[in-house]
Structure formats: C-alpha cells, structure tokens
C-alpha positions, 0 to 999 in steps of 0.5 A: 519514468518519474515514478513514486513509491507509495506506502498504503496504511503500513500501521499499527491500527492493524495489529488491534483488529480481531482479524489480525495474526501474524502469519504472513506479517514477517514475508509481507515486511520482508518484501515492504522493506526491500521495496522501501530500501530500494526505492531509497536507495535509487532516489525515488520519492517513498510516500507515506499514507496512513488511514484514520477514521471512525470515532476519534476514541482511545479504544479505536485503533483507526482513531489518532487519540489511539496512538496507533495510527503511525507505521507498523512496529518492522517497517523500514525506517524512511524519511518519506518524499510526502506523508498524507493521513487518507479517511477513505479507501483510496488514498487520493480522495480528499488528501491531495496526493493527487495534487502531490504528484502532478506537481512533482510529475510523477507518472508512475505508482509503485503501489504497496501495504495494507490492505490488499483488496481494500485500500491498496486495490482502491488507490490502484484502480483510481490512481489508473482511472485518473491516467497514472500508470501502476505497478501493483507490487503484490508481495508487498502487500498484506491482508487476512483471511476474510468470510463471504457473505454465504458463510464459506471462508475465503482465504488471504491467498485466495484474496491476494489471487483474486486481486492480482487477477483483476487489477492486471492488464486492466488498471495495473501491471503485477509485479516482483519487488525486484521487477518494481524496482528495476522498471523504477530504474532502481535497479539496473537491469543484466 
C-alpha cells in the first residue's frame, strides 16, 4: 500500500505562544526525526504542511510576516515531496493536499506533527472520512497542557491519551514510530 508521511505544523510559530514550553520537545523531536529519517531512507514521500493564519503582522507568530512559519529548529532536514500551507485545522481543507495524495496514488497516511489534539487529530479524522487509511504516530506528535472549561488543568499526557482513545479503531491505527515505518515498508520485518 503506497504510504506518505505528513509532517503537520512542525514549525517555529509554536515556540512564540504563551503556553509553549520545552518540557516534551526533545522526546517529540527524537520521534519525529526518526520517523522522517526512516521514511526518507525508504523512499516514502514526506510532505511538509505549515500553518499560517490571523492578522498578517510581524507580532503574530502564525503570520508569514513574522518569519516563524518555517520548520521547527531541531527538526530533521528533508526535501519534501510536496509542501502545503494551510489556514484551517485540517491539512485537507483548501490546500490541494487531497489532490496531490490522490494523483500520487497514496492510500495510507502517517500523521505526525503539532498539535496532537488539534491539527493532527482533525486531519486524521478528515482523511479517514475521505477514505485514506491512517497511521497516527502519537509519540511523533506534540501538545501542551491546557485548562478545561471548568478551570481544572488537563495535562499534555492526558490530552494524548484521550486522542489515542478516540482515534484508535475508528479513524486511525495508533502506531509507534517503528510500527508505522514497518507498515510503510521502511523497516524489514524479522
């Protein structure tokens, strides 16, 4: 099955948000980079998706004018098979990504990037509804703690556990880096 890796919103913009911290950045980058390197080595296409929105002013980290809508420092270098800039949560809305995937015969997507519960999860649900098989690599996604509407804290670990729970078996298969690479044919089975 022809597979493609999506690297969604792994961009510098997030380091300029008030909720951002580096607590989980190193393990995320290790997993994300292993996934990128494994796919590149096996010839699996890797697609870069960046997010730009809001007012086009220099102090908005998601505005092109800010200079922050660029790959995250520490992210593995790769020549993307395609590059898209999105303005919505799903990478499949208004970008042409769906056309590119279809024209390249892609049947399975490996989803990774930032934020776990937001653009990565939304793209996963959308892709599944459109008929793509999706491997969601939870360790190669990143999010931050949030505050629930009632004021109680919600940890990044709990957000990731919730995302895995609601996606598994419904919209995606939750995979480790090695499982996703094996399913894409990037790792020979023993």
